[in-house]
KENU-968898 format. One line per 4 residues: number of its first residue (from 1); their letters; for each residue x negated, y, z of N, C-alpha, C. Coordinates in steps of 0.001 Angstrom, whole numbers, plus 524288, in hexadecimal, padded with zeros to 5 digits. Layout:
<recs>
NUM> A> X/Y/Z/X/Y/Z/X/Y/Z ~ ...
</recs>
This chain:
<recs>
1> MDIR> 98D5C/B9268/4975B/984EF/B93F7/4983F/98386/B92E5/49406 ~ 98181/B96CB/4921E/97D24/B9745/48CA0/979FB/B922E/48CA8 ~ 97914/B8FED/48915/973DA/B8BEF/48786/96F32/B8D37/488D5 ~ 96E5E/B9159/489E1/967FC/B935C/48B80/96911/B9574/49044
5> DTGR> 96CD3/B96D8/493AA/96CCB/B94F1/49918/96CA3/B9138/49B43 ~ 96C58/B8BCD/4986A/96BD3/B8716/49BED/9656A/B86C9/49B4B ~ 962EA/B87FD/496CD/95DD7/B8707/496A0/95B5F/B8AA8/49B0E ~ 95C5D/B8F04/49BEE/95956/B926A/49ECD/95AF3/B8F30/4A4A9
9> LARS> 95FAE/B8E0D/4A560/961B3/B8A81/4AA55/95D45/B8669/4AB14 ~ 95C43/B8322/4A7A9/95A1F/B7E48/4A8D3/954CC/B7F3C/4AA58 ~ 95149/B8257/4A5D4/94C3C/B84E0/4A687/94C0C/B875A/4AD05 ~ 950B7/B8A90/4B033/94EED/B8CC5/4B391/94F40/B886B/4B81B
13> LEAL> 951AD/B8322/4B8D1/95145/B7F36/4BB5B/94DB6/B7B9D/4BBE7 ~ 94B6A/B7C7F/4B806/947EE/B7782/4B621/94378/B76D1/4BB7D ~ 94389/B7B33/4BE85/93FEB/B781E/4C2C2/941A9/B7616/4C530 ~ 94665/B755D/4C61F/949FC/B70CB/4CB2F/94976/B6AE5/4C8B0
17> HSMT> 945BE/B6B93/4C34E/9422D/B652F/4C22F/93E9B/B6710/4C1B1 ~ 93B86/B6A47/4BFE4/93626/B6A7A/4BE79/932F1/B6A09/4C2C8 ~ 93454/B6C34/4C76F/93125/B6BED/4CC29/92E2D/B6708/4CE7C ~ 931D3/B6367/4CB12/92FEC/B5D78/4CDDE/92963/B5CFB/4CACC
21> YFAP> 92971/B5ECE/4C7AB/923CF/B5CBE/4C509/91F1D/B5FD5/4C733 ~ 92121/B6370/4CA64/91C40/B6616/4CE74/91CFC/B66A3/4D2F2 ~ 9217E/B62EA/4D5F9/922C9/B624B/4DB09/91D4C/B5DAC/4DE0A ~ 91A2A/B5EC7/4E1D5/91782/B58C2/4E217/91882/B54A0/4E34B
25> ETEE> 91EFF/B55D0/4E517/92185/B514B/4E755/921A5/B4E73/4E3FB ~ 922D7/B50E1/4DE58/921C8/B4C13/4DAA4/91FCA/B4670/4D91C ~ 9186E/B4810/4D8B7/91578/B44FE/4D8E2/914E6/B43B7/4DE5C ~ 91763/B4576/4E219/915F6/B4142/4E73F/91921/B3C0F/4E7F5
29> SLTA> 91E35/B3E84/4E476/92212/B3ABE/4E62F/921D1/B35FB/4E1B1 ~ 91F76/B373D/4DBE6/91FC7/B334C/4D8C7/91A31/B3095/4D94B ~ 916B7/B330C/4DAD7/911DE/B2EBF/4DB8D/912EF/B2C34/4E013 ~ 915E8/B2DE0/4E41D/91845/B2ABB/4E95B/91B4B/B262A/4E571
33> AGLE> 91D28/B2711/4E254/921E1/B2386/4DE85/91BE0/B1E0F/4DBF0 ~ 91726/B2133/4DCAC/913F9/B1D7B/4D96D/911B7/B1F81/4D4FC ~ 91201/B233F/4D336/91025/B25B6/4CDF6/90ADE/B275F/4CFD6 ~ 906AA/B2933/4CC2F/901F4/B2A73/4CD4B/901E5/B313F/4CC8C
37> PGRM> 8FF1E/B327D/4D194/9003E/B391A/4D1B1/8FDC4/B3D0C/4CC2C ~ 8FFCC/B4066/4CADA/8FF16/B422E/4C6EC/90300/B4405/4C317 ~ 90137/B440D/4BD5A/906E7/B44CF/4B93E/90B6A/B412E/4B839 ~ 9094B/B3C52/4BC84/90DA7/B379E/4BA09/9134B/B38F4/4BC4E
41> SYFA> 912D7/B39FB/4C157/91784/B3B7A/4C3DA/919F8/B401B/4BFA4 ~ 91993/B433C/4BEF2/91D7A/B4609/4BA97/91FDC/B43D9/4B75F ~ 91B3F/B412C/4B4A2/91C52/B3D9E/4AED5/9201A/B38F3/4AFDB ~ 91F54/B35E2/4B515/9242A/B31F4/4B708/9283B/B32F2/4B957
45> GRAA> 92809/B3798/4BCD4/92CCA/B3960/4BD12/92F40/B3B9E/4BAE7 ~ 92D6A/B3E64/4B755/932B0/B41A4/4B3E1/935B1/B3CDA/4AF94 ~ 9316A/B3ADC/4AEB9/932EF/B35B0/4AB3F/9376A/B310F/4AD4E ~ 93527/B2F3E/4B29E/9385B/B2C30/4B474/93F2B/B2A2C/4B59A
49> PMGA> 9402F/B2FC2/4B363/9479F/B2D64/4B208/94533/B2C2A/4AEC3 ~ 942E6/B2B19/4A90D/94369/B28A4/4A5E3/941A2/B22B1/4A586 ~ 93FCB/B1FE7/4A8AC/93ECB/B1BDE/4A9DE/9384B/B1A8E/4A90B ~ 93754/B17B7/4A92C/93166/B1670/4A656/92FC6/B16FC/4A308
53> VGAG> 92F97/B1B5F/4A057/92F61/B1CCD/499D2/929B9/B1DC0/4999F ~ 92839/B1CE1/494CD/9221A/B1CC4/49255/920CC/B2336/491AD ~ 91A70/B223D/4926C/917CD/B27EB/490EC/91B6A/B2B40/48B94 ~ 91CCF/B28F0/488C7/91EF5/B2A9F/48425/92498/B2DD2/48562
57> VVTA> 9263C/B2B1C/488E8/92C2A/B2C73/488BF/92B0A/B3070/48DFC ~ 927E3/B3154/48F6F/92718/B35F1/492C0/9238C/B3B55/48F60 ~ 9202F/B3892/48C77/91DCB/B3D68/488B9/922E6/B3FDF/486EA ~ 926D0/B3C83/4847A/92933/B3E29/48038/92D8E/B4195/4844D
61> TFFN> 93000/B4116/487E5/933C4/B44B8/48AD4/93118/B47C3/48DC3 ~ 92D36/B4827/4902F/929BF/B4CF3/4920F/927CB/B50F5/48E40 ~ 9264D/B4F8C/48A85/92590/B5087/485BE/9208D/B5372/48514 ~ 92013/B5835/488D8/91A88/B5BFB/48814/91468/B58E0/48A61
65> FSPT> 915A6/B5463/48E54/910D3/B50C4/49070/90D20/B4DE9/48B4A ~ 90916/B4EDC/48E40/9047A/B4BAD/488C6/906B0/B461F/48B20 ~ 90919/B4282/485C3/9074F/B3D2E/48785/90473/B3A7D/48A68 ~ 8FF3C/B3C2B/489D3/8FA05/B3B35/48CAC/8FB98/B3A81/49355
69> LVAR> 8FD27/B4034/493BC/8FE50/B4175/4986B/901D6/B3D2B/49ADD ~ 906FC/B3C57/4978A/90C5C/B3A8C/49A99/90907/B3365/49B44 ~ 906A6/B3346/496D4/90457/B2BE0/4966A/900FB/B2AF0/49B6D ~ 8FF26/B2DB2/49D89/8FBAB/B2D74/4A391/8FFA1/B2B27/4A765
73> SIPA> 902EC/B2E4A/4A803/908E2/B2C5C/4ACF3/90BB1/B280B/4AA3A ~ 90DB8/B28A0/4A58D/911EE/B2560/4A3B4/91064/B21CE/49EFF ~ 911AE/B1BB7/4A0AC/914A7/B19BD/4A3D2/91385/B179D/4A834 ~ 90D50/B199E/4AA2B/90A6D/B167B/4AEA8/90DF5/B1868/4B283
77> AWAL> 9114C/B1C81/4B47D/913DD/B1E89/4B81C/916E1/B17A8/4B9C5 ~ 91995/B1668/4B523/91DCD/B13DA/4B756/91C9E/B0CAD/4B9A7 ~ 9186B/B0CCA/4B8AB/915C6/B0848/4BB8E/91527/B09E1/4C2A6 ~ 91462/B0DF6/4C251/9131C/B1076/4C933/91939/B11D0/4CADF
81> ASPE> 91CE7/B142F/4C8B3/9225C/B1533/4CA60/9258D/B144F/4C6E5 ~ 92BD8/B127F/4C657/92F4D/B11C1/4C2EF/931C3/B16DE/4C381 ~ 932FA/B185C/4BFAE/9352B/B1D0D/4BD2B/93B81/B1E6E/4C383 ~ 93E04/B199E/4C333/9419A/B1A48/4C7A5/93F76/B1D47/4CD56
85> ALVQ> 93B63/B1B1B/4CE71/9376B/B1CC7/4D3F3/935E0/B2152/4D315 ~ 9347D/B2366/4CE71/9330E/B28E6/4CDD2/93737/B2C85/4CCDA ~ 93C9C/B2B54/4CC9D/9401D/B2E9B/4CB8A/9408B/B3098/4D19B ~ 940CC/B2CCE/4D383/94392/B2D56/4DA28/93DDB/B2FFA/4DE0D
89> ARFA> 937F7/B2F9D/4DBAF/936AD/B3155/4DDB6/935FB/B3880/4DBAB ~ 9372A/B38B0/4D685/9389D/B3D1F/4D523/93D45/B414F/4D91E ~ 940E6/B3E19/4D9A2/944BC/B4139/4DC0D/9420C/B40CA/4E12F ~ 93ED5/B3F07/4E4BF/93D66/B3ECB/4EA1C/9379E/B43CB/4E9B7
93> AVDA> 935CF/B4518/4E50C/93173/B48BD/4E277/936FB/B4D04/4E480 ~ 93A89/B4F13/4E160/93D83/B53DF/4DFDD/940CC/B540A/4E542 ~ 941BC/B5148/4E9DC/94476/B50E2/4EE1D/940B8/B54AC/4F20C ~ 93B61/B52A2/4F122/93762/B53BD/4F627/936C5/B5AA5/4F384
97> ALRR> 93543/B5B06/4EE01/93200/B6000/4EC0B/9385C/B62E0/4EC71 ~ 93DC4/B63C8/4EBD6/941E9/B66D6/4EB78/94240/B690D/4F19F ~ 941AC/B637A/4F5E8/9407A/B6433/4FA80/93C30/B67CE/4FC46 ~ 9389A/B6718/4FB99/9341D/B6AC7/4FC47/935B9/B71BC/4FA46
101> MLGD> 937E9/B7064/4F59D/9355D/B76F3/4F329/93C40/B79A9/4F467 ~ 93F80/B760C/4F5BE/944E6/B7774/4F6E8/94635/B7950/4FB35 ~ 94488/B75B0/4FCC4/945FB/B7405/50447/94B0A/B71FA/5045D ~ 94BA5/B6C87/5070F/94F75/B6A23/509F0/954F3/B6DF7/50919
105> TVVA> 95587/B7208/50C7B/95A18/B73C5/50C0A/95E0E/B75E8/505ED ~ 959A0/B77CC/50314/95AD8/B7897/4FD15/95D1F/B72E3/4FAB1 ~ 95902/B6F7C/4FC34/959B7/B6A79/4F81F/95F91/B699E/4FAD5 ~ 96174/B69D3/4FF28/96582/B6809/50066/96943/B6C04/50183
109> SPEV> 96823/B6E43/4FC48/96C93/B742E/4FCC2/9726F/B72F1/4F907 ~ 976DA/B749E/4FB0C/97A46/B738B/4F6F3/979BC/B7660/4F161 ~ 9758C/B7966/4F0D9/97551/B7C60/4EB31/972F2/B7788/4E901 ~ 96E67/B7559/4EB1F/96B18/B728B/4E75D/96EDC/B6E5B/4E5E4
113> AEAA> 9728A/B6B9A/4EA3B/9767E/B67C6/4E808/97939/B6A25/4E42A ~ 97B3A/B6E4C/4E4E6/97D9F/B7006/4DFB8/97ABD/B719C/4D9CF ~ 97748/B7368/4D987/973B3/B709E/4D5C8/9733F/B6E7D/4D44C ~ 9725D/B69A6/4D6FE/9709D/B63D4/4D69D/9759F/B6172/4D2E1
117> GLAR> 97A7F/B62F7/4D529/98044/B618B/4D184/98073/B6338/4CDC8 ~ 97DCE/B6676/4CC1A/97EDD/B6A18/4C6E2/97B87/B68D8/4C3C4 ~ 97506/B6841/4C53B/9706E/B6516/4C2E1/97247/B600B/4BFB7 ~ 97555/B5DB8/4C437/977A4/B5781/4C2EE/97BA5/B5714/4BE0A
121> RAAQ> 97F83/B5B47/4BED1/9831C/B5B4D/4BAB1/98091/B5C31/4B50B ~ 97CB4/B5FF4/4B70F/97BFE/B6084/4AFEA/9775B/B5D8A/4ADE8 ~ 9749D/B59EF/4B253/97052/B566E/4AEE8/9720A/B529E/4AD47 ~ 9786F/B50AB/4B068/97B83/B4D71/4AE01/97D68/B4DA6/4A894
125> ACSV> 97DAD/B525E/4A770/981AF/B5452/4A23B/97D19/B54C2/49EC0 ~ 9773E/B5288/49E69/9729A/B528F/49BF0/97349/B4DE8/49769 ~ 9730D/B4EFD/492BC/97311/B4B94/48ED5/96DC2/B4851/48F01 ~ 96E5F/B433C/48DFF/96920/B412B/48E91/965C3/B3EE7/489C5
129> EGRP> 9690D/B3E3A/48300/968ED/B3E4D/47FCA/963CF/B4189/47DFE ~ 95FB9/B3D13/47C39/95B55/B3FD5/47B15/95837/B43AC/47F01 ~ 958B5/B4156/48471/95566/B449B/487FA/95373/B3FA5/48C82 ~ 950C0/B3D1B/48AFE/94D86/B39AD/48F0F/94D00/B3B3C/494AF
133> LAAG> 94A99/B400E/4952B/94966/B40AD/49944/94DE7/B41BC/49E4C ~ 951F2/B451C/49BD0/956ED/B468D/49FAF/95A10/B4073/49F06 ~ 9593B/B3D42/49C59/95C1C/B3856/49BCB/95AC4/B3563/49FEC ~ 9545D/B3481/4A0D0/952DB/B337E/4A4AE/95461/B35C5/4A967
137> HLDV> 952DF/B39F8/4AC22/95414/B3BA2/4AFE2/95A79/B3BE6/4B0CA ~ 95F28/B3B01/4AE26/962F9/B3B20/4AE2D/964C0/B35E3/4B06C ~ 961E1/B30C7/4AF0B/9634E/B2B6C/4AFB5/960E6/B2B4F/4B586 ~ 95DB6/B2F76/4B8A6/95C1E/B2F1B/4BFB6/96059/B2E57/4C0C6
141> AWPD> 9632E/B2B45/4C58F/9664A/B2D22/4C87C/965D0/B3212/4CB8C ~ 968F1/B340E/4CC0F/96883/B38DA/4CDDF/968DC/B3820/4D468 ~ 964BE/B3B56/4D857/96411/B3A80/4DC91/9677B/B3EBE/4DF73 ~ 968D9/B3CC0/4E54B/96DEB/B3D46/4E8BB/96D86/B4484/4EA8A
145> EPHL> 9678A/B4474/4EC55/965E7/B4BD3/4ED08/9667E/B4EC7/4E9BC ~ 96AAB/B539E/4EB60/96A44/B5782/4E78C/9676A/B5A17/4E47C ~ 962B2/B5B3F/4E84D/95D43/B5D00/4E730/95C50/B5AA8/4E249 ~ 95AEC/B554D/4E2AF/959D6/B51D0/4DE1C/95C03/B508F/4D974
149> VLWH> 9620A/B5189/4DB11/9662C/B5196/4D660/964A9/B5769/4D362 ~ 96389/B5A37/4D519/961AE/B5F1E/4D3DE/95D9A/B5E7C/4CEA4 ~ 959EC/B5C1F/4D238/953D3/B5D89/4CDD7/955D9/B5958/4C9F2 ~ 957E9/B528C/4CD33/957E1/B506F/4C782/95CAD/B52C3/4C297
153> GMSV> 96122/B550C/4C327/96307/B579D/4C046/9608F/B5CA1/4BD2C ~ 95D9B/B5F16/4BF5D/959BD/B6225/4BD3B/95598/B5FE1/4BAC0 ~ 95452/B5BDF/4BB1B/94FDA/B56ED/4B857/95173/B5694/4B3F1 ~ 95775/B53D8/4B4D6/959AC/B51DB/4AF00/95B6E/B57E8/4ABB4
157> LREH> 95C88/B5B40/4AE5D/95E58/B603D/4A88E/95817/B61C1/4A75F ~ 9543C/B621B/4A987/94E01/B631E/4A8A1/94C4A/B5E6A/4A3D2 ~ 94DD3/B5A58/4A478/94C4C/B5655/4A16B/94FBB/B5652/49B9C ~ 954A3/B5716/49BEA/9594E/B593A/49838/95689/B5C2A/49541
161> RGDG> 95541/B6262/49616/9549F/B65AE/493D7/94E6C/B63C8/4913B ~ 94A89/B6198/49449/94612/B6004/49349/94548/B5C2B/48C9B ~ 949FC/B57C8/48C9A/94B43/B5553/48947/94B83/B577C/4849E ~ 94FCD/B5C31/485AA/95152/B602D/4809B/94CCA/B611B/47E96
165> HVAM> 9498C/B6507/4835B/94790/B6872/4805D/94152/B654C/47E3A ~ 93F9B/B6048/47F93/93C9E/B5D75/47B3B/93DB8/B5D48/4762C ~ 94319/B59D5/47627/9455B/B5ABB/47187/9457F/B60D4/46E37 ~ 94513/B6355/46F53/9469D/B68D2/46C5B/93F41/B68A4/46B4D
169> LLGA> 93C50/B6857/46E95/93755/B6B1A/46D37/9354A/B65A9/4682F ~ 9375F/B604F/46986/9358A/B5D4E/46466/9398F/B5F35/45EF3 ~ 93E92/B616A/45E54/93FE0/B643D/45AC3/93D65/B67C6/45982 ~ 93A0A/B6BA7/45CAF/93717/B6F6B/45A79/930CC/B701B/458C8
173> GLSG> 92F7F/B69BC/45AC5/92BE9/B67B3/45802/926A9/B68D1/45AA4 ~ 927AF/B69E3/46114/9243A/B6973/464D7/92425/B63A3/465BE ~ 91E88/B6346/4668C/91C90/B5FD8/46B0D/91BDD/B6029/4711E ~ 91C28/B5C09/475A0/91BA3/B5E8F/478AA/916CA/B6208/47A03
177> LEAL> 9123A/B60C6/47858/90F8A/B6530/4792D/91045/B6A86/478E3 ~ 912FF/B6964/472E2/913E1/B6FA5/46EF1/91755/B7305/473B4 ~ 91BA7/B6FD8/473F7/91F58/B722F/47887/91D20/B74D1/47CC0 ~ 91A66/B7113/47F5F/917F9/B73A1/484BD/91388/B7966/48455
181> ICHT> 912E3/B77D7/4806E/90E9B/B7D1B/47F0F/9118E/B81F2/47DA7 ~ 9157B/B81E3/479DC/919FE/B860B/47870/91D3A/B8759/47EF0 ~ 91D42/B8337/48263/9214C/B84EE/4867D/91DEF/B88EC/48943 ~ 9177C/B8677/48A9B/913B6/B89F5/48F48/913DD/B8F26/4896E
185> ASGR> 910FB/B9007/484E3/91123/B9397/481DB/915B4/B975F/48326 ~ 91A7E/B9747/484EE/920C5/B9BA9/484D2/91EBA/B9D2C/48B0C ~ 91952/B9AD8/48E98/918CB/B9F63/49384/91DB4/B9AE2/4961E ~ 92011/B9735/49572/92471/B94CF/49922/92231/B8F4C/49AB2
189> GFVP> 92449/B8E02/49EA0/922C0/B88EF/4A098/91C24/B88E0/4A307 ~ 91950/B83AB/4A023/91528/B8244/4A390/9116D/B8757/4A129 ~ 90B15/B882B/4A3B6/907BE/B8B97/4A22A/90582/B8833/49DA9 ~ 902FA/B8788/4991D/90114/B859A/497BA/8FC7E/B817C/497F9
193> EFAR> 8F9C4/B828B/49C4D/8F516/B7F3E/49DDF/8F7A7/B7A8F/4A0E7 ~ 8FBDC/B7C1B/4A316/8FE5D/B78A2/4A69E/90169/B75DE/4A4C3 ~ 9033D/B7686/49FBF/9065C/B730B/49B0A/903AE/B6F94/49854 ~ 8FEED/B710E/497CC/8FB84/B6D69/4952C/8FA45/B685D/4983E
197> RSRG> 8F6A2/B6A71/49CC2/8F664/B6722/4A0C6/8FAEE/B62E9/4A27A ~ 8FCFD/B6502/4A49A/9015E/B61A6/4A708/904DC/B5DFD/4A295 ~ 90549/B6076/49DC3/90682/B5D67/49A7B/9028E/B58CE/496A6 ~ 8FE5A/B58AA/4991C/8FAAF/B54FE/4957F/8F78A/B5613/490EF
201> WSTE> 8F872/B5BAB/48ED3/8F60A/B5BA5/48A70/8F01A/B5EE9/48B9C ~ 8ED41/B5D07/488E2/8E8AC/B5E7C/487DC/8E777/B6541/48650 ~ 8E23D/B6727/48720/8E1F0/B6D73/48387/8E1A6/B6C7E/47E23 ~ 8DFCB/B66E3/47D59/8DF60/B65F2/47672/8E4A3/B6765/4738B
205> QWDA> 8E904/B614C/477BD/8EDD8/B6369/4761A/8F15C/B66E4/47591 ~ 8F077/B69C5/4785F/8F2D8/B6E81/47A96/8F3E1/B73A4/47581 ~ 8ECC7/B73BF/473D0/8EA54/B77BA/47072/8ED25/B74FD/46B06 ~ 8EC3D/B71A7/46A7F/8EDD7/B6E0F/465D6/8F3A2/B704C/4646F
209> AVAG> 8F867/B6F71/46888/8FC1E/B70D6/46758/8FD18/B75F2/46739 ~ 8FADC/B77E8/46AAB/8FAFD/B7E3D/46961/8FAC6/B804F/46381 ~ 8F550/B7DD0/46295/8F3D1/B7EE9/45D73/8F8F1/B7D8D/45961 ~ 8FAF2/B7910/459D3/8FFF0/B780A/4555D/903FF/B7C1A/45550
213> LVER> 9034A/B7D0E/45AE0/90A8C/B806D/45A81/90819/B869B/459AC ~ 902EE/B88C0/458CD/901B0/B8BDF/456C5/90218/B8CA7/45171 ~ 90090/B87AA/44EA4/90067/B871F/44B34/9086B/B85F5/447F4 ~ 90ADA/B8483/449BE/90F8A/B84C7/4497F/9111E/B89A0/44965
217> GVLG> 91026/B8DD6/44CEE/91273/B941F/44CA6/91502/B929E/452EC ~ 915BD/B8F34/4560B/91874/B8FF9/45B5D/91563/B9296/46033 ~ 90F6E/B927F/45F0F/90BB6/B9361/461F0/9094E/B9A9A/45EBF ~ 908B4/B9CEE/461BD/901C0/BA092/45E5A/8FDEF/B9FCD/46136
221> ADGA> 8FB40/BA2C0/45EF4/8F39F/BA17B/45D38/8F273/BA171/46568 ~ 8F708/BA456/4673F/8F683/BA6F2/46D1A/8F914/BA0F1/47052 ~ 8FB3E/B9DCA/46CD3/8FD87/B9A93/470DF/9039F/B9BC1/4737C ~ 90536/B9F64/4718E/90A37/BA161/473E7/90E55/BA111/46F65
225> LTDA> 91387/B9F09/471F9/91950/B9E76/46D0E/917FC/BA1E5/469B9 ~ 918B0/BA334/4656D/918E5/BA47D/45F40/91E5B/BA660/46016 ~ 9212C/BA8DA/45D3D/92638/BAA65/45DA1/92B27/BA610/45C52 ~ 927C8/BA362/456A1/92A56/B9DFD/4567C/92938/B98CA/45BE8
229> GAAL> 92595/B9807/45D59/92617/B96C1/460BB/9276F/B975A/4655D ~ 929CD/B9BE8/4683E/92E37/B9D71/46B5D/932BD/B9C08/4690B ~ 933FD/B9C7D/463DA/938EE/B9BD3/46134/939F9/B9566/461C2 ~ 93625/B9170/46070/93646/B8CDB/4603E/9387E/B8B3D/468AA
233> RKDV> 9355E/B8E24/46BAE/93412/B8C85/4702A/93BB8/B8CE8/470F3 ~ 93E64/B9187/46F9C/9422C/B947F/4725C/9472C/B8FC9/46D61 ~ 944B8/B8F04/46B65/949F8/B8B8A/467F8/94916/B8640/46A88 ~ 944D6/B8341/46B33/943BD/B7F83/46FD8/947DB/B7F87/4735F
237> EDDT> 9458D/B8315/47812/94942/B850A/47C84/94E1D/B84DB/47D65 ~ 95044/B887A/478F2/95709/B886A/476B4/95A0D/B82F1/4768C ~ 95559/B807A/47317/95967/B7B29/471DF/95A0D/B779E/47693 ~ 9541C/B76E7/47B6C/95442/B753B/47D97/9589F/B7647/481F2
241> TRLG> 95886/B7CBA/482D2/95CE4/B7C79/485BF/96220/B7A96/484CC ~ 96357/B7B8D/47DE1/968F8/B7890/47CD7/9697A/B7397/47CAF ~ 96481/B728E/47DA6/96589/B6B3E/47E32/965EA/B6A54/483A8 ~ 9641A/B6D5B/48599/9651B/B6C3A/48BEE/968F3/B6EE9/48E4A
245> AGPW> 96D20/B710D/48B9C/970C1/B7497/48EA3/974E8/B70DB/49097 ~ 97654/B6D42/48F66/97988/B6A5A/4902F/97B8F/B696B/4975D ~ 9784F/B674C/499B4/97997/B6849/49F71/97A42/B6BEB/4A26C ~ 977BF/B7046/4A088/9797E/B7502/4A0CA/97F44/B7774/4A0ED
249> LHLG> 98025/B77F0/49CDD/984E0/B77B8/49A45/98A8F/B7501/49DE5 ~ 987B5/B6F3F/49DB5/98B8F/B6CD6/4A0CA/98CCB/B6F52/4A693 ~ 988AB/B71B6/4A89A/98A66/B73A9/4AE1A/98D4D/B78D0/4ACC8 ~ 98DAD/B7A13/4A868/99127/B7F3C/4A988/98D33/B8506/4A9DE
253> DEGA> 990D7/B887D/4A8EB/98D3B/B8DA4/4AC1F/98D9B/B8D7C/4B073 ~ 99053/B8CF7/4B5DC/9903A/B8CFB/4B8C7/98D92/B8894/4BBBD ~ 98DE8/B849D/4BBC1/98ADC/B8030/4BC61/98569/B80C2/4BC36 ~ 982D6/B82CD/4B74E/97E02/B8438/4B4EC/97CD3/B883E/4B853
257> ARLG> 97FFF/B8CC9/4B952/97D5F/B90BA/4BA6B/97C1E/B8FA2/4C0D7 ~ 97E4E/B8C5F/4C15D/97F6B/B8B82/4C84E/9798E/B88FE/4C8CD ~ 979C3/B8366/4C43F/973D0/B823C/4C708/96FCA/B848E/4C5DF ~ 96FAD/B87F7/4C1D7/96D28/B8C9D/4C1E9/96996/B8F2F/4C61C
261> DLGG> 96EAA/B90C4/4C914/96CE5/B93F7/4CD68/96BB2/B9155/4D23B ~ 96CF6/B8C46/4D156/96C86/B89E1/4D613/96712/B8646/4D453 ~ 96541/B8527/4CF7B/95FBA/B830E/4CECC/95D28/B888D/4D0AB ~ 95D94/B8CB0/4CD5A/959AF/B9061/4CD0C/9584F/B92B4/4D342
265> VLVR> 95B50/B9098/4D836/95996/B92FE/4DB82/955C5/B8DD1/4DC31 ~ 9562C/B8975/4DDAE/95283/B8556/4DD2E/94F02/B8604/4DABC ~ 94D8C/B87B2/4D5D4/947A1/B88BE/4D327/9458B/B8C6B/4D534 ~ 94624/B9094/4D63C/94453/B94AD/4D98A/94230/B94FA/4DDFE
269> ALLA> 9462B/B8F39/4E188/9432F/B8CED/4E6C2/93E30/B8A70/4E628 ~ 93F8D/B868C/4E14A/93BE3/B82D3/4DEA3/934A9/B8405/4DD30 ~ 936C7/B89DE/4DA38/93210/B8DF1/4D98E/92FA6/B9119/4DCA7 ~ 93317/B924E/4DF7D/93020/B9531/4E635/92D21/B905A/4EA15
273> AGCF> 92FEF/B8C8B/4E8E8/92CA5/B891E/4EA5A/9270D/B84F4/4E832 ~ 92556/B8A0A/4E442/92225/B869A/4E10C/922F9/B82C6/4DF50 ~ 926AA/B7F8C/4DBF5/92885/B79DC/4D90A/924BD/B7AE5/4D507 ~ 922CC/B7DCA/4D07F/91E7E/B7FB4/4CEE0/91A39/B811E/4CF12
277> PDGV> 91631/B7EC6/4CEFE/90FF2/B80C6/4CFD6/90EE1/B864B/4CC02 ~ 90B32/B8892/4CE1B/90A85/B8B1E/4CA32/905C0/B8B9C/4C54C ~ 90549/B8DF5/4C112/9016F/B8C98/4BDE7/90350/B8817/4B92F ~ 909B9/B8756/4BA1D/90A84/B8505/4B776/9108B/B8544/4B3D6
281> FAGA> 91360/B8A22/4B5EA/91710/B8C35/4B14B/9152A/B919C/4AFC1 ~ 915E4/B9265/4AB8E/91519/B990A/4A8C8/91A5C/B9C74/4AA98 ~ 91866/B9FCE/4AB92/91DDC/BA43D/4AED3/91F77/BA16C/4B401 ~ 92523/BA4FC/4B6DD/924E8/BA3B2/4BACB/92A0F/BA062/4B940
285> R> 92B9F/B9B12/4BD65/92FB8/B98A9/4BBDE/933C5/B9944/4C023
</recs>
């Protein structure tokens, strides 16, 4: 398998993990465990595998969020619910969300079980050096149900790739906010206004960062990526793929392609079920 193919495969299956952040079951389950409604479920739920870490650790690992926004939820969340309880609440939320969107028959299918086995093999091949979110997720005990094994495996793979991506962004001299702006300027990922609001940045902070990127030649006066900015993004993405290729190469050509086929069917079903709201992502997903 060409290393570039591993990046395309990883991105194509990311919805198997990221649907969690938009499913109403997630906040319902985590607030039932003790958290306050709102963004606390996202920050504490995703960080819980690392333990009761402080706001600085969450800001560092999540990377493109305003520290002020993070500090509204962390560390207060840990006084309301333990990380261990939140990990289990998150599994319960995923179980409910997948059953709602895919149906019990699909959830219990041999295809999901096969995909789960492949995802677990890939996840267990992840190197955790310098990858705190992936390491935290790998420390979580594996669930028993295949559809939860699949979700957990894909979550490990997502955080493994994300940890490497942060390292490459730092190497490129981009802050979390600057990286977010460049991503939206590419026409992929979140639409700009949702990205700004959901990550907790003020209009003034966003505009100042845009001005800095224009001065550096990364963005043009129209806010679009320049040739140099597009080349910078391509280098970051290529290096991210290179750093994240290991677990996919571990599966071999046949195993990786099979996971792509099986997972692709599930991703299409999730998208058809409306796993992502309108007005959030640019372009089709």
